[in-house]
C-alpha positions, 0 to 999 in steps of 0.5 A: 099323473102316476109313473109306472115301471117302464118294464111292468108297462110294457108288458100290461100293454103286450098282456091287454093287446092279447085279450087278458083281463084288467084282474089277469093282467095284474095277476100275471104282472104281481100289482093290483086290478086297480093299478092295471085300470088306472093305467088303461086310464092313460090315452097313451097306454090306449095308443099302444095297446091299439097299435098292438091290436093292429099289427097283430090283425095286419099279420094275421090279414097278410097271411089270410091273403096268402093262403087265399091266393092259394085256394084261389089257385087251388081251385082254378086248377081243379077247374081242369081236373079229370072229373067233372064233379071235381070242375063242377064243385070248384066253378061253383066255389069260385061263383059263390065266393065272388058276391061277397068280394064284390060287396067288400070292394064296393064298402071299401070304396065307399068308405074310402068317398066318405073319409075323403068327404070328411077330410075335405068338411074339416077342411073348410071348417079350418080355413 
């Protein structure tokens, strides 16, 4: 197994996690694209890239969740607006959002059930 300078490897992980191409990451770090490709073949490297991507996604989802809460609160407040047009529009937007949210909750529950079943099957195989 080839060893790479830890700083170069860490920088490479960050660049790849941000979506930079293999050749572009190599050029940025002053190493060949082939070297970056070899790094990317390492399962630990891949796991670290995925961990960074998951962390970025988690932060993004958290920020969007806050924004959505604020948006719903704004729409809820608009239901009391003196203008009938504003009230109807706010009500329509809230009603329109419900099916997508319901579908998301249902899919999440179904995935959890499938994962639970999968774990139970694996336990039976081990036993």
